[in-house]
ZADO-1210 file (C-alpha; in nm, 4 decimals, padded with zeros to 6 digits):
<atoms>
<atom x="12.4524" y="16.9812" z="11.6228" code="MET" pos="1"/>
<atom x="12.5277" y="17.3546" z="11.6326" code="PRO" pos="2"/>
<atom x="12.3801" y="17.5588" z="11.9186" code="PRO" pos="3"/>
<atom x="12.0090" y="17.5926" z="11.8406" code="VAL" pos="4"/>
<atom x="11.7136" y="17.7227" z="12.0394" code="ASN" pos="5"/>
<atom x="11.3707" y="17.5754" z="12.1201" code="TRP" pos="6"/>
<atom x="11.2293" y="17.6701" z="11.7787" code="PHE" pos="7"/>
<atom x="11.4361" y="17.3857" z="11.6330" code="TRP" pos="8"/>
<atom x="11.2229" y="17.1381" z="11.8311" code="CYS" pos="9"/>
<atom x="10.9137" y="17.2082" z="11.6216" code="LEU" pos="10"/>
<atom x="11.0117" y="16.9404" z="11.3700" code="GLY" pos="11"/>
<atom x="10.9885" y="16.6716" z="11.6398" code="ALA" pos="12"/>
<atom x="10.6472" y="16.8092" z="11.7450" code="CYS" pos="13"/>
<atom x="10.5267" y="16.7862" z="11.3850" code="LEU" pos="14"/>
<atom x="10.6388" y="16.4235" z="11.3600" code="LEU" pos="15"/>
<atom x="10.4530" y="16.3374" z="11.6825" code="ALA" pos="16"/>
<atom x="10.1333" y="16.5069" z="11.5589" code="ALA" pos="17"/>
<atom x="10.1563" y="16.3406" z="11.2176" code="LEU" pos="18"/>
<atom x="10.1908" y="15.9986" z="11.3826" code="GLY" pos="19"/>
<atom x="09.8739" y="16.0585" z="11.5870" code="LEU" pos="20"/>
<atom x="09.6920" y="16.1875" z="11.2786" code="MET" pos="21"/>
<atom x="09.7768" y="15.8796" z="11.0735" code="MET" pos="22"/>
<atom x="09.6790" y="15.6336" z="11.3476" code="LEU" pos="23"/>
<atom x="09.3496" y="15.8089" z="11.4236" code="SER" pos="24"/>
<atom x="09.2823" y="15.8492" z="11.0509" code="GLY" pos="25"/>
<atom x="09.3180" y="15.4751" z="10.9901" code="LEU" pos="26"/>
<atom x="09.0629" y="15.4005" z="11.2654" code="PHE" pos="27"/>
<atom x="08.8226" y="15.6624" z="11.1281" code="LEU" pos="28"/>
<atom x="08.8525" y="15.5267" z="10.7732" code="ALA" pos="29"/>
<atom x="08.7338" y="15.1854" z="10.8956" code="ILE" pos="30"/>
<atom x="08.3955" y="15.3336" z="10.9935" code="ASN" pos="31"/>
<atom x="08.3551" y="15.6134" z="10.7372" code="TYR" pos="32"/>
<atom x="08.1277" y="15.5793" z="10.4320" code="VAL" pos="33"/>
<atom x="08.2161" y="15.8094" z="10.1350" code="PRO" pos="34"/>
<atom x="07.8583" y="15.8553" z="10.0192" code="ASP" pos="35"/>
<atom x="07.6615" y="16.1811" z="10.0263" code="THR" pos="36"/>
<atom x="07.3585" y="16.0066" z="10.1818" code="HIS" pos="37"/>
<atom x="07.5571" y="15.8235" z="10.4506" code="GLN" pos="38"/>
<atom x="07.8702" y="16.0311" z="10.5240" code="ALA" pos="39"/>
<atom x="07.7148" y="16.2580" z="10.7863" code="PHE" pos="40"/>
<atom x="07.5420" y="15.9652" z="10.9584" code="GLN" pos="41"/>
<atom x="07.8725" y="15.7753" z="10.9568" code="ALA" pos="42"/>
<atom x="08.0283" y="16.0615" z="11.1529" code="ILE" pos="43"/>
<atom x="07.7394" y="16.0527" z="11.4019" code="VAL" pos="44"/>
<atom x="07.7878" y="15.6756" z="11.4397" code="THR" pos="45"/>
<atom x="08.1608" y="15.7215" z="11.5034" code="ILE" pos="46"/>
<atom x="08.0906" y="15.9893" z="11.7642" code="GLU" pos="47"/>
<atom x="07.8121" y="15.8057" z="11.9511" code="ARG" pos="48"/>
<atom x="07.8374" y="15.4307" z="11.8941" code="HIS" pos="49"/>
<atom x="08.1978" y="15.3328" z="11.8091" code="VAL" pos="50"/>
<atom x="08.3918" y="15.2671" z="12.1333" code="PRO" pos="51"/>
<atom x="08.6038" y="15.5781" z="12.2002" code="SER" pos="52"/>
<atom x="08.5085" y="15.7014" z="11.8533" code="GLY" pos="53"/>
<atom x="08.4499" y="16.0543" z="11.9823" code="TRP" pos="54"/>
<atom x="08.8051" y="16.0589" z="12.1216" code="LEU" pos="55"/>
<atom x="08.9627" y="15.9215" z="11.8031" code="ILE" pos="56"/>
<atom x="08.7839" y="16.1824" z="11.5939" code="ARG" pos="57"/>
<atom x="08.8766" y="16.4601" z="11.8383" code="ALA" pos="58"/>
<atom x="09.2430" y="16.3531" z="11.8158" code="ILE" pos="59"/>
<atom x="09.2209" y="16.3704" z="11.4369" code="HIS" pos="60"/>
<atom x="09.0492" y="16.7101" z="11.4229" code="MET" pos="61"/>
<atom x="09.2678" y="16.8694" z="11.6898" code="ALA" pos="62"/>
<atom x="09.5705" y="16.7217" z="11.5143" code="GLY" pos="63"/>
<atom x="09.5040" y="16.9366" z="11.2084" code="ALA" pos="64"/>
<atom x="09.5056" y="17.2503" z="11.4236" code="THR" pos="65"/>
<atom x="09.8210" y="17.1444" z="11.6073" code="MET" pos="66"/>
<atom x="10.0050" y="17.0453" z="11.2887" code="ILE" pos="67"/>
<atom x="09.9362" y="17.3760" z="11.1175" code="PHE" pos="68"/>
<atom x="10.0188" y="17.5780" z="11.4289" code="ALA" pos="69"/>
<atom x="10.3561" y="17.4007" z="11.4568" code="ALA" pos="70"/>
<atom x="10.4077" y="17.4140" z="11.0798" code="LEU" pos="71"/>
<atom x="10.3517" y="17.7891" z="11.0531" code="TYR" pos="72"/>
<atom x="10.5840" y="17.8499" z="11.3496" code="LEU" pos="73"/>
<atom x="10.8392" y="17.6167" z="11.1893" code="HIS" pos="74"/>
<atom x="10.8276" y="17.8126" z="10.8628" code="ILE" pos="75"/>
<atom x="10.8329" y="18.1433" z="11.0530" code="GLY" pos="76"/>
<atom x="11.1501" y="18.0288" z="11.2286" code="ARG" pos="77"/>
<atom x="11.2992" y="17.9441" z="10.8892" code="GLY" pos="78"/>
<atom x="11.2159" y="18.2914" z="10.7603" code="LEU" pos="79"/>
<atom x="11.3579" y="18.4731" z="11.0621" code="TRP" pos="80"/>
<atom x="11.6825" y="18.2760" z="11.0777" code="TYR" pos="81"/>
<atom x="11.7388" y="18.2534" z="10.7018" code="GLY" pos="82"/>
<atom x="11.7067" y="17.8745" z="10.6800" code="SER" pos="83"/>
<atom x="11.6116" y="17.9086" z="10.3118" code="TYR" pos="84"/>
<atom x="11.9574" y="18.0286" z="10.2070" code="LYS" pos="85"/>
<atom x="12.2253" y="17.8277" z="10.0246" code="ALA" pos="86"/>
<atom x="12.3157" y="17.5480" z="10.0658" code="PRO" pos="87"/>
<atom x="11.9736" y="17.4659" z="10.2188" code="ARG" pos="88"/>
<atom x="11.7471" y="17.5526" z="09.9259" code="GLU" pos="89"/>
<atom x="11.6245" y="17.1937" z="09.8889" code="PHE" pos="90"/>
<atom x="11.5462" y="17.1715" z="10.2605" code="VAL" pos="91"/>
<atom x="11.3337" y="17.4858" z="10.2247" code="TRP" pos="92"/>
<atom x="11.1618" y="17.3759" z="09.9034" code="LEU" pos="93"/>
<atom x="11.0723" y="17.0282" z="10.0339" code="THR" pos="94"/>
<atom x="10.9352" y="17.1914" z="10.3500" code="GLY" pos="95"/>
<atom x="10.7141" y="17.4240" z="10.1440" code="LEU" pos="96"/>
<atom x="10.6034" y="17.1295" z="09.9315" code="LEU" pos="97"/>
<atom x="10.4947" y="16.9599" z="10.2545" code="LEU" pos="98"/>
<atom x="10.2995" y="17.2697" z="10.3578" code="MET" pos="99"/>
<atom x="10.1152" y="17.2758" z="10.0235" code="ALA" pos="100"/>
<atom x="10.0482" y="16.9027" z="10.0538" code="LEU" pos="101"/>
<atom x="09.9096" y="16.9456" z="10.4061" code="PHE" pos="102"/>
<atom x="09.6795" y="17.2229" z="10.2806" code="MET" pos="103"/>
<atom x="09.5341" y="17.0037" z="10.0064" code="VAL" pos="104"/>
<atom x="09.5023" y="16.7117" z="10.2505" code="THR" pos="105"/>
<atom x="09.3315" y="16.9303" z="10.5111" code="ALA" pos="106"/>
<atom x="09.0887" y="17.0729" z="10.2556" code="PHE" pos="107"/>
<atom x="08.9984" y="16.7231" z="10.1298" code="ALA" pos="108"/>
<atom x="08.9469" y="16.6072" z="10.4889" code="GLY" pos="109"/>
<atom x="08.7347" y="16.9125" z="10.5677" code="TYR" pos="110"/>
<atom x="08.4835" y="16.8050" z="10.3005" code="VAL" pos="111"/>
<atom x="08.4447" y="16.4465" z="10.4303" code="LEU" pos="112"/>
<atom x="08.1993" y="16.5057" z="10.7225" code="PRO" pos="113"/>
<atom x="07.9540" y="16.6427" z="10.4629" code="TRP" pos="114"/>
<atom x="07.8202" y="16.9023" z="10.7023" code="GLY" pos="115"/>
<atom x="07.6900" y="17.2444" z="10.6028" code="GLN" pos="116"/>
<atom x="08.0278" y="17.4196" z="10.6238" code="MET" pos="117"/>
<atom x="08.2065" y="17.1281" z="10.4553" code="SER" pos="118"/>
<atom x="07.9736" y="17.1360" z="10.1578" code="TYR" pos="119"/>
<atom x="07.9624" y="17.5120" z="10.1093" code="TRP" pos="120"/>
<atom x="08.3347" y="17.5593" z="10.1737" code="GLY" pos="121"/>
<atom x="08.4061" y="17.3041" z="09.9016" code="ALA" pos="122"/>
<atom x="08.1575" y="17.4811" z="09.6741" code="THR" pos="123"/>
<atom x="08.3408" y="17.8136" z="09.7095" code="VAL" pos="124"/>
<atom x="08.6804" y="17.6598" z="09.6267" code="ILE" pos="125"/>
<atom x="08.5526" y="17.4558" z="09.3320" code="THR" pos="126"/>
<atom x="08.3847" y="17.7641" z="09.1840" code="HIS" pos="127"/>
<atom x="08.7192" y="17.9453" z="09.2109" code="ALA" pos="128"/>
<atom x="08.8847" y="17.6651" z="09.0094" code="ILE" pos="129"/>
<atom x="08.6044" y="17.6889" z="08.7531" code="GLU" pos="130"/>
<atom x="08.6966" y="18.0539" z="08.6873" code="SER" pos="131"/>
<atom x="09.0302" y="17.9589" z="08.5250" code="ILE" pos="132"/>
<atom x="08.9994" y="18.0487" z="08.1549" code="PRO" pos="133"/>
<atom x="08.9698" y="17.7659" z="07.8997" code="PHE" pos="134"/>
<atom x="09.0658" y="17.4803" z="08.1342" code="ILE" pos="135"/>
<atom x="08.8548" y="17.5689" z="08.4401" code="GLY" pos="136"/>
<atom x="08.5407" y="17.3695" z="08.3627" code="LYS" pos="137"/>
<atom x="08.7176" y="17.0637" z="08.2139" code="PRO" pos="138"/>
<atom x="08.9559" y="17.0608" z="08.5116" code="LEU" pos="139"/>
<atom x="08.6653" y="17.0813" z="08.7566" code="LEU" pos="140"/>
<atom x="08.4815" y="16.7971" z="08.5789" code="ASN" pos="141"/>
<atom x="08.7988" y="16.5903" z="08.5932" code="PHE" pos="142"/>
<atom x="08.8524" y="16.6550" z="08.9654" code="LEU" pos="143"/>
<atom x="08.4899" y="16.6074" z="09.0721" code="LEU" pos="144"/>
<atom x="08.3826" y="16.3458" z="08.8181" code="GLY" pos="145"/>
<atom x="08.0989" y="16.5745" z="08.7120" code="GLY" pos="146"/>
<atom x="07.9846" y="16.9377" z="08.7039" code="PRO" pos="147"/>
<atom x="07.8937" y="16.9533" z="09.0751" code="GLU" pos="148"/>
<atom x="07.9689" y="16.8075" z="09.4170" code="LEU" pos="149"/>
<atom x="07.8187" y="16.4617" z="09.4558" code="GLY" pos="150"/>
<atom x="07.8942" y="16.0993" z="09.5357" code="ASP" pos="151"/>
<atom x="08.1843" y="16.0702" z="09.2910" code="ILE" pos="152"/>
<atom x="08.3449" y="16.3907" z="09.4196" code="ALA" pos="153"/>
<atom x="08.3116" y="16.2807" z="09.7829" code="LEU" pos="154"/>
<atom x="08.4757" y="15.9447" z="09.7067" code="ARG" pos="155"/>
<atom x="08.7591" y="16.1212" z="09.5297" code="ARG" pos="156"/>
<atom x="08.8095" y="16.3601" z="09.8212" code="PHE" pos="157"/>
<atom x="08.8215" y="16.0586" z="10.0543" code="PHE" pos="158"/>
<atom x="09.0801" y="15.8768" z="09.8406" code="ILE" pos="159"/>
<atom x="09.2834" y="16.1968" z="09.8032" code="LEU" pos="160"/>
<atom x="09.2785" y="16.2645" z="10.1768" code="HIS" pos="161"/>
<atom x="09.3711" y="15.9058" z="10.2634" code="PHE" pos="162"/>
<atom x="09.6485" y="15.8742" z="10.0029" code="THR" pos="163"/>
<atom x="09.8165" y="16.2096" z="10.0581" code="LEU" pos="164"/>
<atom x="09.8891" y="16.1174" z="10.4203" code="GLY" pos="165"/>
<atom x="10.1245" y="15.8445" z="10.2991" code="PHE" pos="166"/>
<atom x="10.2715" y="16.0705" z="10.0301" code="VAL" pos="167"/>
<atom x="10.3505" y="16.3193" z="10.3086" code="ALA" pos="168"/>
<atom x="10.5558" y="16.0537" z="10.4903" code="VAL" pos="169"/>
<atom x="10.7708" y="16.0063" z="10.1777" code="ALA" pos="170"/>
<atom x="10.8277" y="16.3812" z="10.1402" code="ILE" pos="171"/>
<atom x="10.9101" y="16.4125" z="10.5113" code="ILE" pos="172"/>
<atom x="11.1782" y="16.1450" z="10.4611" code="ALA" pos="173"/>
<atom x="11.3148" y="16.3472" z="10.1661" code="LEU" pos="174"/>
<atom x="11.3031" y="16.6669" z="10.3774" code="HIS" pos="175"/>
<atom x="11.5028" y="16.5009" z="10.6562" code="ILE" pos="176"/>
<atom x="11.7539" y="16.3559" z="10.4078" code="LEU" pos="177"/>
<atom x="11.8100" y="16.7025" z="10.2600" code="CYS" pos="178"/>
<atom x="11.8551" y="16.8435" z="10.6107" code="LEU" pos="179"/>
<atom x="12.1116" y="16.5797" z="10.7078" code="HIS" pos="180"/>
<atom x="12.3022" y="16.6366" z="10.3824" code="ALA" pos="181"/>
<atom x="12.3797" y="17.0011" z="10.4697" code="VAL" pos="182"/>
<atom x="12.3090" y="17.0188" z="10.8450" code="GLY" pos="183"/>
<atom x="12.0909" y="17.2679" z="11.0361" code="PRO" pos="184"/>
<atom x="12.1589" y="17.6401" z="11.0479" code="THR" pos="185"/>
<atom x="12.3365" y="17.8096" z="11.3359" code="ASN" pos="186"/>
<atom x="12.1265" y="18.0989" z="11.4710" code="PRO" pos="187"/>
<atom x="12.4275" y="18.2605" z="11.6382" code="THR" pos="188"/>
<atom x="12.6596" y="18.2979" z="11.3342" code="LEU" pos="189"/>
<atom x="12.5592" y="18.6585" z="11.2547" code="ASP" pos="190"/>
<atom x="12.5910" y="18.7684" z="11.6182" code="SER" pos="191"/>
<atom x="12.8932" y="18.9662" z="11.7438" code="PRO" pos="192"/>
<atom x="13.0108" y="18.6566" z="11.9342" code="GLN" pos="193"/>
<atom x="12.9104" y="18.3505" z="11.7289" code="PRO" pos="194"/>
<atom x="12.9104" y="18.0078" z="11.8959" code="LYS" pos="195"/>
<atom x="13.0787" y="17.7437" z="11.6811" code="ARG" pos="196"/>
<atom x="13.1042" y="17.4572" z="11.9315" code="VAL" pos="197"/>
<atom x="12.8884" y="17.1597" z="11.8294" code="THR" pos="198"/>
<atom x="12.7408" y="16.8943" z="12.0597" code="ARG" pos="199"/>
<atom x="12.6192" y="16.5363" z="12.0037" code="PRO" pos="200"/>
<atom x="12.2534" y="16.5093" z="11.9103" code="PHE" pos="201"/>
<atom x="12.2067" y="16.2504" z="12.1839" code="HIS" pos="202"/>
<atom x="12.1541" y="16.3141" z="12.4719" code="PRO" pos="203"/>
<atom x="12.1541" y="16.6950" z="12.4456" code="PHE" pos="204"/>
<atom x="11.8944" y="16.7448" z="12.1730" code="TYR" pos="205"/>
<atom x="11.6949" y="16.4241" z="12.2133" code="THR" pos="206"/>
<atom x="11.6100" y="16.5334" z="12.5684" code="ILE" pos="207"/>
<atom x="11.5284" y="16.8857" z="12.4467" code="LYS" pos="208"/>
<atom x="11.3032" y="16.7463" z="12.1709" code="ASP" pos="209"/>
<atom x="11.1258" y="16.5142" z="12.4144" code="ASN" pos="210"/>
<atom x="11.0517" y="16.8007" z="12.6534" code="ILE" pos="211"/>
<atom x="10.9129" y="17.0081" z="12.3652" code="ALA" pos="212"/>
<atom x="10.6966" y="16.7166" z="12.2463" code="VAL" pos="213"/>
<atom x="10.5589" y="16.6675" z="12.5997" code="CYS" pos="214"/>
<atom x="10.4568" y="17.0365" z="12.6191" code="VAL" pos="215"/>
<atom x="10.3112" y="17.0088" z="12.2672" code="PHE" pos="216"/>
<atom x="10.1030" y="16.7040" z="12.3673" code="LEU" pos="217"/>
<atom x="09.9799" y="16.8791" z="12.6818" code="ILE" pos="218"/>
<atom x="09.8456" y="17.1659" z="12.4662" code="ILE" pos="219"/>
<atom x="09.7019" y="16.9054" z="12.2272" code="TYR" pos="220"/>
<atom x="09.5200" y="16.7381" z="12.5192" code="THR" pos="221"/>
<atom x="09.3837" y="17.0676" z="12.6532" code="ILE" pos="222"/>
<atom x="09.2448" y="17.1433" z="12.3069" code="LEU" pos="223"/>
<atom x="09.0666" y="16.8053" z="12.2903" code="ILE" pos="224"/>
<atom x="08.9170" y="16.7939" z="12.6398" code="PHE" pos="225"/>
<atom x="08.8657" y="17.1574" z="12.7353" code="TYR" pos="226"/>
<atom x="08.8322" y="17.3531" z="12.4092" code="LEU" pos="227"/>
<atom x="08.6448" y="17.1217" z="12.1688" code="PRO" pos="228"/>
<atom x="08.4435" y="17.4135" z="12.0271" code="HIS" pos="229"/>
<atom x="08.7663" y="17.5464" z="11.8713" code="LEU" pos="230"/>
<atom x="08.8217" y="17.2382" z="11.6550" code="ILE" pos="231"/>
<atom x="08.4808" y="17.2079" z="11.4895" code="GLU" pos="232"/>
<atom x="08.2468" y="17.4747" z="11.3581" code="LYS" pos="233"/>
<atom x="07.8852" y="17.4759" z="11.4780" code="GLN" pos="234"/>
<atom x="07.7495" y="17.4915" z="11.1224" code="ALA" pos="235"/>
<atom x="07.9202" y="17.1601" z="11.0494" code="ASN" pos="236"/>
<atom x="07.7050" y="16.9875" z="11.3115" code="LEU" pos="237"/>
<atom x="07.4210" y="17.0029" z="11.0585" code="LEU" pos="238"/>
<atom x="07.4069" y="16.7792" z="10.7486" code="PRO" pos="239"/>
<atom x="07.4847" y="16.9395" z="10.4126" code="ALA" pos="240"/>
<atom x="07.1917" y="17.1121" z="10.2475" code="ASN" pos="241"/>
<atom x="07.2507" y="17.2369" z="09.8940" code="SER" pos="242"/>
<atom x="06.9318" y="17.4464" z="09.9111" code="LEU" pos="243"/>
<atom x="07.0288" y="17.6501" z="10.2187" code="LYS" pos="244"/>
<atom x="07.3427" y="17.8623" z="10.2240" code="THR" pos="245"/>
<atom x="07.4895" y="17.9338" z="10.5712" code="PRO" pos="246"/>
<atom x="07.4836" y="18.2943" z="10.6895" code="ASP" pos="247"/>
<atom x="07.8634" y="18.3069" z="10.6671" code="THR" pos="248"/>
<atom x="08.1054" y="18.0671" z="10.5008" code="ILE" pos="249"/>
<atom x="08.4435" y="18.0514" z="10.6705" code="SER" pos="250"/>
<atom x="08.7194" y="17.7901" z="10.6544" code="PRO" pos="251"/>
<atom x="08.9330" y="17.6515" z="10.9346" code="GLU" pos="252"/>
<atom x="09.1801" y="17.9055" z="11.0704" code="TRP" pos="253"/>
<atom x="09.4814" y="17.7488" z="10.8991" code="TYR" pos="254"/>
<atom x="09.3275" y="17.8016" z="10.5534" code="LEU" pos="255"/>
<atom x="09.1738" y="18.1400" z="10.6430" code="ALA" pos="256"/>
<atom x="09.4612" y="18.3579" z="10.5056" code="PRO" pos="257"/>
<atom x="09.4125" y="18.2223" z="10.1550" code="PHE" pos="258"/>
<atom x="09.0342" y="18.2456" z="10.1823" code="PHE" pos="259"/>
<atom x="09.0797" y="18.6130" z="10.2771" code="ALA" pos="260"/>
<atom x="09.2938" y="18.6582" z="09.9645" code="MET" pos="261"/>
<atom x="09.0161" y="18.5133" z="09.7469" code="LEU" pos="262"/>
<atom x="08.7670" y="18.7598" z="09.8984" code="ARG" pos="263"/>
<atom x="09.0030" y="19.0588" z="09.8751" code="ALA" pos="264"/>
<atom x="09.0046" y="19.0529" z="09.4935" code="VAL" pos="265"/>
<atom x="08.6770" y="19.1315" z="09.3103" code="PRO" pos="266"/>
<atom x="08.7159" y="18.8512" z="09.0527" code="SER" pos="267"/>
<atom x="08.7440" y="18.4811" z="09.1411" code="GLN" pos="268"/>
<atom x="09.0284" y="18.4309" z="08.8920" code="LEU" pos="269"/>
<atom x="09.2163" y="18.7285" z="09.0342" code="GLY" pos="270"/>
<atom x="09.1797" y="18.5994" z="09.3888" code="GLY" pos="271"/>
<atom x="09.3020" y="18.2545" z="09.2839" code="LEU" pos="272"/>
<atom x="09.6016" y="18.4095" z="09.1045" code="ALA" pos="273"/>
<atom x="09.6909" y="18.6231" z="09.4088" code="ILE" pos="274"/>
<atom x="09.6690" y="18.3245" z="09.6454" code="ALA" pos="275"/>
<atom x="09.8902" y="18.1186" z="09.4132" code="PHE" pos="276"/>
<atom x="10.1396" y="18.4060" z="09.3726" code="ALA" pos="277"/>
<atom x="10.1609" y="18.4518" z="09.7521" code="SER" pos="278"/>
<atom x="10.2786" y="18.0907" z="09.7868" code="LEU" pos="279"/>
<atom x="10.5097" y="18.1299" z="09.4874" code="LEU" pos="280"/>
<atom x="10.6879" y="18.4128" z="09.6714" code="MET" pos="281"/>
<atom x="10.7841" y="18.1681" z="09.9450" code="LEU" pos="282"/>
<atom x="10.9196" y="17.9187" z="09.6915" code="PHE" pos="283"/>
<atom x="11.1248" y="18.1947" z="09.5225" code="ALA" pos="284"/>
<atom x="11.2656" y="18.3257" z="09.8511" code="LEU" pos="285"/>
<atom x="11.6167" y="18.1676" z="09.8237" code="PRO" pos="286"/>
<atom x="11.6679" y="18.3724" z="09.5058" code="TRP" pos="287"/>
<atom x="11.4997" y="18.6909" z="09.6274" code="LEU" pos="288"/>
<atom x="11.7269" y="18.7228" z="09.9318" code="ASP" pos="289"/>
<atom x="12.0867" y="18.6539" z="09.8262" code="ARG" pos="290"/>
<atom x="12.2582" y="18.8302" z="10.1142" code="SER" pos="291"/>
<atom x="12.5335" y="18.6340" z="10.2957" code="PRO" pos="292"/>
<atom x="12.3622" y="18.7178" z="10.6266" code="LYS" pos="293"/>
<atom x="12.0982" y="18.4904" z="10.7769" code="HIS" pos="294"/>
<atom x="11.9611" y="18.6021" z="11.1123" code="ASN" pos="295"/>
<atom x="11.7021" y="18.8810" z="11.0878" code="ALA" pos="296"/>
<atom x="11.7862" y="18.9845" z="11.4461" code="THR" pos="297"/>
<atom x="12.1040" y="19.1461" z="11.3086" code="TYR" pos="298"/>
<atom x="11.9503" y="19.2742" z="10.9814" code="ARG" pos="299"/>
<atom x="11.7399" y="19.5835" z="11.0742" code="PRO" pos="300"/>
<atom x="11.5584" y="19.6226" z="10.7413" code="LEU" pos="301"/>
<atom x="11.4872" y="19.2504" z="10.7068" code="VAL" pos="302"/>
<atom x="11.3746" y="19.2365" z="11.0701" code="ARG" pos="303"/>
<atom x="11.1210" y="19.5097" z="10.9962" code="LEU" pos="304"/>
<atom x="11.0121" y="19.3229" z="10.6833" code="GLY" pos="305"/>
<atom x="10.9467" y="18.9956" z="10.8649" code="TRP" pos="306"/>
<atom x="10.7603" y="19.1717" z="11.1465" code="ILE" pos="307"/>
<atom x="10.5362" y="19.3329" z="10.8839" code="LEU" pos="308"/>
<atom x="10.4930" y="18.9981" z="10.7074" code="PHE" pos="309"/>
<atom x="10.3945" y="18.8136" z="11.0270" code="PHE" pos="310"/>
<atom x="10.1492" y="19.0932" z="11.1104" code="THR" pos="311"/>
<atom x="09.9974" y="19.0704" z="10.7610" code="ALA" pos="312"/>
<atom x="09.9672" y="18.6918" z="10.7917" code="PHE" pos="313"/>
<atom x="09.7844" y="18.7161" z="11.1260" code="LEU" pos="314"/>
<atom x="09.5606" y="18.9899" z="10.9843" code="THR" pos="315"/>
<atom x="09.4641" y="18.7646" z="10.6922" code="LEU" pos="316"/>
<atom x="09.3804" y="18.4805" z="10.9343" code="ILE" pos="317"/>
<atom x="09.1402" y="18.7035" z="11.1276" code="VAL" pos="318"/>
<atom x="08.9966" y="18.8544" z="10.8072" code="ALA" pos="319"/>
<atom x="08.9330" y="18.5083" z="10.6630" code="GLY" pos="320"/>
<atom x="08.7389" y="18.4027" z="10.9737" code="LEU" pos="321"/>
<atom x="08.5279" y="18.7187" z="10.9973" code="GLU" pos="322"/>
<atom x="08.2055" y="18.7734" z="10.7980" code="PRO" pos="323"/>
<atom x="08.2717" y="18.9643" z="10.4736" code="PRO" pos="324"/>
<atom x="08.2569" y="19.3405" z="10.5151" code="SER" pos="325"/>
<atom x="08.4150" y="19.6443" z="10.3511" code="THR" pos="326"/>
<atom x="08.6449" y="19.6933" z="10.6508" code="TRP" pos="327"/>
<atom x="08.7902" y="19.3410" z="10.6439" code="TRP" pos="328"/>
<atom x="08.8199" y="19.3333" z="10.2643" code="ILE" pos="329"/>
<atom x="09.0252" y="19.6534" z="10.2610" code="TRP" pos="330"/>
<atom x="09.2340" y="19.5341" z="10.5555" code="LEU" pos="331"/>
<atom x="09.3030" y="19.2138" z="10.3607" code="SER" pos="332"/>
<atom x="09.4144" y="19.4202" z="10.0618" code="ARG" pos="333"/>
<atom x="09.6549" y="19.6192" z="10.2794" code="VAL" pos="334"/>
<atom x="09.7906" y="19.2927" z="10.4230" code="ALA" pos="335"/>
<atom x="09.8381" y="19.1572" z="10.0704" code="LEU" pos="336"/>
<atom x="10.0224" y="19.4734" z="09.9681" code="LEU" pos="337"/>
<atom x="10.2551" y="19.4291" z="10.2669" code="ILE" pos="338"/>
<atom x="10.3006" y="19.0563" z="10.1859" code="TRP" pos="339"/>
<atom x="10.4199" y="19.1230" z="09.8288" code="PHE" pos="340"/>
<atom x="10.6175" y="19.4358" z="09.9254" code="SER" pos="341"/>
<atom x="10.8249" y="19.2359" z="10.1733" code="VAL" pos="342"/>
<atom x="10.9207" y="18.9772" z="09.9120" code="PHE" pos="343"/>
<atom x="10.9556" y="19.1993" z="09.6063" code="LEU" pos="344"/>
<atom x="11.0900" y="19.5235" z="09.7573" code="VAL" pos="345"/>
<atom x="11.2286" y="19.4973" z="10.1114" code="ILE" pos="346"/>
<atom x="11.4174" y="19.1675" z="10.0828" code="LEU" pos="347"/>
<atom x="11.5834" y="19.2327" z="09.7420" code="PRO" pos="348"/>
<atom x="11.6787" y="19.5865" z="09.8480" code="TYR" pos="349"/>
<atom x="11.8203" y="19.4721" z="10.1836" code="ALA" pos="350"/>
<atom x="12.0084" y="19.1910" z="10.0094" code="SER" pos="351"/>
<atom x="12.1585" y="19.4351" z="09.7557" code="PHE" pos="352"/>
<atom x="12.2688" y="19.6742" z="10.0305" code="ARG" pos="353"/>
<atom x="12.4256" y="19.4002" z="10.2418" code="GLU" pos="354"/>
<atom x="12.6113" y="19.2454" z="09.9494" code="ARG" pos="355"/>
<atom x="12.7274" y="19.5902" z="09.8370" code="HIS" pos="356"/>
<atom x="12.8502" y="19.6861" z="10.1867" code="SER" pos="357"/>
<atom x="13.0347" y="19.3534" z="10.2186" code="LYS" pos="358"/>
<atom x="13.2056" y="19.4146" z="09.8839" code="GLY" pos="359"/>
<atom x="13.3207" y="19.7599" z="09.9974" code="GLU" pos="360"/>
<atom x="13.4641" y="19.6193" z="10.3238" code="LYS" pos="361"/>
<atom x="13.6489" y="19.3420" z="10.1446" code="SER" pos="362"/>
</atoms>
């Protein structure tokens, strides 16, 4: 292994969280009933009557928060240290595929409790899909098994949520294979005094990973036992009622940036297109930034770009969680402008300058 810092331990933390999610999910599936008349009561039964059911469900819900927190930090590390560059394009693309898969899995799981926020959150997203010209309504009927959310849709969400967990394991294996084919990046290579000495993975990095996982699990435990209000919305403690819309509809924090994008654009189709394009920018990144340099610490313009991008991302999270207002909608639009400017202006320009300056020196 090259010399890497603590950010490289996030992969081990993600594996630990995924293991807990799959085990707790299997136990929950035993007691869950994918039926609109029984789903909410099944959750109540798990919480109150199944031995340690409340703990198993808390592990599963907190696991989603912990996975996305580690995942976004993991991707942020990849952006800052240029882990998307050749020859690691496939490592980057499989990682982004995992992120998209986790988003779909999390959304499907969010619907399953059939509480007020679950139902109305799903309604907002399905209506956005319906806005796609020509294929929107047929696609929605195909996904839901009918024109609206009901028993068939809930069963399909349950099957999707359950199955995608195992698909994720296969893609994680592919991600790790791609990583081992080319090896991890070296965060010191662009520094004035790069460190090229490698060390055995065991015991140096196995111990480091284990320490990071222990800290990760401590935070996980604190979230379950001391901050349970952060892992479940109050509105979801009420059964779904199609006749009563909640005062505000907001998703979980890890899906909030994309919800803010949907609200920032006046049309549903436009919001859906912007959200899709924002993810597409990440997939296109290896070809947008073709500079030989990696580490943003030693690339002033790129460093500024990533700082702006991270700020925009955090702004969209907060905007997606807040009730809709003119202030937050315009702030979301500014954040979106920054998001696309970083990928389409700052990175290509910085890459051109760095390649040009390298050519002049050579």
